[in-house]
N, C-alpha and C positions, 0 to 999 in steps of 0.2 A: 506614639500615642495618638489616638483619635480623641479630640477634645471638642465638646459642644459648650458654647457659652451664650448667655442671654444678657442683653443690655437693659437699661432702666425703662425703655419704651416697650419691652416685650419682644423686640427683634432677636432672632437667633441665627447663629451660623456655626459651622463645624470646620475644623482645620486640623492639620497634622503637625506634630512636633516630634523631632527625632532625638534619640539619645543612644549612646553606646554603652556597652557593659563596663567600660572604663570610667564612666561618669559617676559621681557621687549621687546616690538616690535622693538625698535631701536637696541638693542643688537642682536636680531635675524637677522635683515636686514644687520648688519655689517658683518655677517658671509658669506654673499653671495659674491662671488668673482666678481671683476670688469669685468672679461671675460664672465660673465653670459649673455646669449642671451635670456633666457626664464626662468621665475620663475612662478610656478603654485602652489598655496596653496590649497590642498585638503586633504581628509582623507588618512590614511596610505595605505590601500589596493588599492585605486585608484591611489595614487602616485606611488606605485610599478608597477602597470600595465602600467602607462604612461611612466615611466623610461625605462621599458623593451621594450615598443613599440618604443620609440625614439632611443634607442641603436640598435634595430634591423634595423630600417631605416638607421641609420648612417653606420652600417655594410654593408647594401645593396648598399649604395652610395659609399662605400670604404673610408669613412672619419672617421670611429670610431677609437678613440685613447684614452686610459686611461691616466689620468694625475697623 
């Protein structure tokens, strides 16, 4: 999963979380923080590309902040 989240100050960051087909979907969804503003489920290499793109965009907008 590629996940984007925002903190209370408006800072944003994107990161990846992995799960297997053996995992319970409800358990996987519980790992997503309430602050998440976007969740995209795709393969690992595409998720990495998307997370890097999102973080580059957040940096360009001056809102990138690691949590």
